[in-house]
N, C-alpha and C positions, 0 to 999 in steps of 0.2 A: 537181263535188261529188257524191259518191255516198252513198246511204243504206244500202248493202248490209249493213254491220255495226252499223247503228243499232238500239239496243234501249231503249225508254223505261222498261223495268222495270215497277214496280208503279204508277207515276204515270199519270194521264190525259194522253194526248198529243193535242194539237189536230190534228196532221197524220196520224198513223198509228193505225189501229185495233189493229194488231199489227205486229211487225217485218216490213217489206217490203210491207205492205198499207195503202195510203193510204185515208183516209176519203173519203166521198162529197164531191166537189168539189175534192179536192186532187190528183187524178191528173195533170191538165194542168200544174199548178204543179210537181209533182215532175219531170215530163218536162223542163220548161224549165230547172229548176235543175240536173238531172243532165247536161243538154246543154252547160252552161257550161264553159269551160276551167278548169283548176285555178287556184284563187286569185281567180277572177272574182267570186264571191259576196262575198268579203271586200273586194274593190276597190269593188264597188257599195255595200256598207255604208259604207265610208269616204267615198265620194262623196256619199252621201245625208246623212251627218252634216255634211260640209263645206257642203252646200247649206243645211242648217238654220242654220249659223253665218253664212253669207254673206247669208241673207235676214233675219237678226236674230231668228230664231224661238227665243227663249230664255225662261227663267223664272229667278227669283231664289231662292236657297236662303239663308234668313236664318241667320246664325251659323255658316256653313260656313267652315272655316279655310283652304280652298284657293281662295278667290274666290267670287263670288256668281253670276255669269252662267253658266247651264248650258243646254245644248240639251235639249229634251224627249226622253226615252228613245225610241229608234226601232229597231224590228226589221225588217230587210230582208225577212224571210219573213213575208208577211201572214197574219193569222188570217182564215179563211173561215168565215162563219156562214151556214149553209144557210137557205133560206126558211122551212122548218118551225120551226127553232129561233128565228129572228127573229120569226116570227108569235107564238110562245109568249112571248118576251120582251116584245114590244110590248104584248100583251094584259095581261101581268102588271104591267108598269110603269104602264100607263094606270090599271089598277085601284088600284095603290098611290098614285099621285099624286092621284087623285080622292078616295080615303079620307083622305089627309093634308090636302088642302085643306079637306075637310069638318071634319076634326078641328080645324084652326086656327080656322076660322070659329066652331065650337062653343065653343072655349076662350075666345074673346073676346066671346062672346055668352051663350048659355044655360048652358053647361058641363054639358050633360046627361050626358056620358061620365063626369064626376066624380061627379055626383049619383047615377048608377046604379052606382057602385062599380067601374067597369072600370079606372080609373087613379086612384091616390091623389092627393088634392089637393096634398099636400106635395111630391110629385115634380114636378108641373107648376109650382107657384109657386116652387120652388127652382131651376128650370131657368134657366140664364144667358140664354137667348134668349127668356124670357117677359117681356113688358113690359106691365104693367097699364094704361099710358097708351094702349095700342091697343084697349082694351075699347070696344065699341060702334061701331068703325069698320066701314063697309060699303064695301069696295073695289069698283071698277068690275067689273060682271058677276059679282060674288061671288067673284072669283078672287084668292087670296093668293099662291100660288106659281106663277109664270108660267114660270120656268126651273128645272128640278130636275136635279140630278146624283146618280144612285144608282149606287154602285160594285157591280159584279158579280164573283163568283168562281165557279169550278167545283170540285167535289170529285173524288174519285178515280173516280167513276162517270161523270163528265161532266155531272152535274146542276148547274143554275145556282142560286146563292143571292145574296141581297142582303147585302152586307157593311156598308154604311151609306148614309144619305141625306144629301144636301147641299141645303138649301133657302134659305139666307140669300143668298149671292151666289156660286153655284157657278161654277167656271172650268174650262177645258180644251177647249172645243169648237173653238177656233181651231187647236189642235194637231191635232185630228182632220182638219180641212180641209187643213192644211198637209201632214200625213202622207199623205193621199190624193193630193195633187198630186205629191209627190215619188215616191211609190210608182208612179204612172203612168209617170214617166220611167224608173224602174228596171226594171219589167216591162211595157212597153207591149203586147207581144203577148198576155200573159195577160189584160190588161184588154180588149183588142179581141175576144178569143175567148170571154169569159165574160160572162154577163148580170149585171153588178154594179150594184146600186142606187146612184144618185148621192147625194152629200152636199153638193154645192156650192150647193144652193138654201137652205141654212140661213140665211144673212144676210137673204134675202128673206122667209123665214118669220118671222124675228125682227122685222123691220120691220112686217110685216102684223099680228103679234100686238100690237105696241106701238100701232099706229094703231087697232086694234080697241078698246083700252081708253081711248083718248084722250077727253077730255071735249068735244072739238070734232070736226067732220067731218075725215076722214082727209086730204083734199086741202088743208086749211087747218092741219093739225096740225104742230107742230114737236116732234120727238123727240130726246132727248139721252142720251148715256151719261155717267154721273157716275163719274169715276175719282179715286182718291186722288192720282194724279200719276205721273210718270215713274219714281219710285223704288219703286213697288209691284211685288211679285213677278210680277203678271200684266199689267203695263202693255202688253206686246206684244199680248196678246189684246184689251185695251181699244181700242187704236188700230186694230188689224186689223178688229175687228167694227164700230167706228164708220165706218171708211172703206168697208167692204164693204156695210154696210146703209144707208149714207147718214144716219148719226146725227151730231149735233153732239157733239164730244168735249170735255167740260167738267170743270173742277175746281170745288169748292165756291165758291172765291173768284171764279169767273166768273159767279156768279148772285146775285141778290138777290130778296127778296119785297117787292113794292110793291103796296099796296092789295089784299092777299090773293092776288096773282097772281105766279107765279114768272117772273122776267125774266132773260135772259142779256145780258151786256155785249158789244156789238159795236162795230165802227168806225162804224156808222150809228146808234148809240144803243141803247137797251134794246129787246129783242124778246122776245115771250112764248114760254115753254116749256110744252108741254102734257103731255108724257110723259117720265118719267125712268127709264131702265134703270140702276138703281143698282149699282155694283160696290164699294160700301163697306158696312161693317157698320152695322146700324140704330142702334147706340149712338153712331155718329159723324155721323148724318144731320143732326141739328138741335141745336145747343148750347143752345137755349132749352128743350128737352124732355129730351134725353138727356145725354150728357157735356158739361158746360159748358166743358171745356177743348178741345173738338174744333175744329180748324181746317180740317177736311175737308168739313164739311157746309154747310148754308145756314140761317141763322137764320130761323125762321118757316115752314120747309118743311112741318112736320107739320100746322100749322093750314091751310095751303093744300091739303094732301092730304085732311085730314078734311072740309073744306068742298067737296071735289070740283073744285077749280080746277086740280089737276094729278093725274096718275096716276103711281103708282110700281110698278115691277116689279124685284124681288119686293117685295111689300108688307111694311112694317115689322111685326115680330112673328112672321115665319115661322120664326125660329130656334128657337121652342119645339118644333117638330116634328123638327128635326135634332139635338136633344139625344140623345146615344147611350144614355141610360137610357130615354128615350121610345121609341127604336128597338126596344128589346126588346119593347115592347107593340104594335108595328104589326100583327102578326097579329090581336090582339084588337081593334085599332082598325078593321081591315078588316071583321072579323066583325060588330062592333057597328053600323057605319054602313051596310054593304052587304049584310049577311046572307050573306056568301060566305067561303070559305076563301081564304087568300092563294095566288095562283097561283105566285108565286115566294117560297119560304120565306126566313126569316132564317137566318143562321149561328147554330147553337146558342150561346146567350148566358147568361152568369152575371151576376146583379145583385149587386154588392158591398154594397148597402144592406140586403140580406136576410141575416141572420146565418148561416144554414146554407150559403148559396151563397158568402158571404164566406169561411167556413172552408175550403171546397173550393178557392177561388181561391188563398188564402194557402198552402195545402199543395201546390199544383200549379203554381206560377208558371213553372217551367222548361218546362212543356208548353203553356202558354197564351199568347195575345196579350192584353195589357191595354191598354185605351184610356181616356184622360180623356174625360169626357162632353162637353166643349165645345171640344176641340181638333180640328184638321183638318190635312190635308197631311202626315201622318206625324209631327206633333209630339205630345208628351205620350204616347208609346206605348212599351210594352215588348214585344219579340218574344221570348218565353220561351226557345225552343230556341236562339236566337242570342245570348242574354244572358250576362253574367258574374254571378258570385255577388254581387259588390258592387252591380251594377245591380238585381238582384232584391231585395236587402235594402233598397235605396233606395226601390224601388216599394212594397215591403211597408209601409214606414213611411208613405208617401204615402196608400196605400189605407186603412190603419188610421185615419189622422188625418181623412180625408174620404171615407168609404166611398160616399156618395151620388154622388160625382164620378167613379166608375170602373165599368167593365164589363169582362168578360173572355170 
């Protein structure tokens, strides 16, 4: 495969700074790719995709007419992020997560950010992920969001932006680990000749974090991953992380609360559970507190959590911070709590609940991406440039009926 006639045009290209000139870090990869026989890169792509199928590395697309099980999208040509860029991203994401955690704690305690007029009260209280029942809760070590997934994009200059933040029960890390393993098989020489940071210590880091927030000593602690079950879209990840990190893989029906303590059912009787890494929405966690029709949670779990008998990651209530309308205020949130400008900016965002911005959105739907405030995974979204007139008209009516629920 040769790149002789390749021209990225006006778009930012990860691999080439200009036609024929690879970016820093890509020279060796380019050499290896160009040394392959014709058709070899396509053969390796097909082999990698087959490996994903064979290993069961799939996710579910709900409502898809051509079947549900899909392999995670995989590009045989790796994206290389240089140390300088990664250091910038790491610093910016740490800043962002620290500010978001502080925001969540403030919202469920003093609400200073509302009192001081930074964010309107009605926006917070109308957020689907805001749960008044979480008011006054003090999570272990003061941490609400233990695992956060922030989506990043680049613009035409190569600058990074945060597209959205996922703080309730973000998924995807198992695909990162699987991707790296398969990529090592595909380009073993590149990996051996480049100083690439490892990612396979993630399960160990996850377990260390869970043990750190445990109400009992780490050596005596039992940590579990709470899954909705095998029909969930991310069940592969749930089972993978539980196996790799040494967590009990449990459904809600596998646990009960007895004398204020969460217990799991085993062949040897009931055994205590000290930490739960939840992979279900907080509204399904406890039918006594949230949705009474939930069969996925554990009755009495919230009382055990509030009393400190069990730790939960992520803490219930974190969804208030991944509401996409709240997302638009994150630069102000960072400035308010930390006194700093956001290191990684947001994508320029329009708030449909503000009349002037609403008018602009409705007049320019064909050039914008519209998102529902509480959807994720690509659901509830209109990609304007790729949409039909009928789809835009449908979204126009949705936005007009509930402007608070949309951003663009």
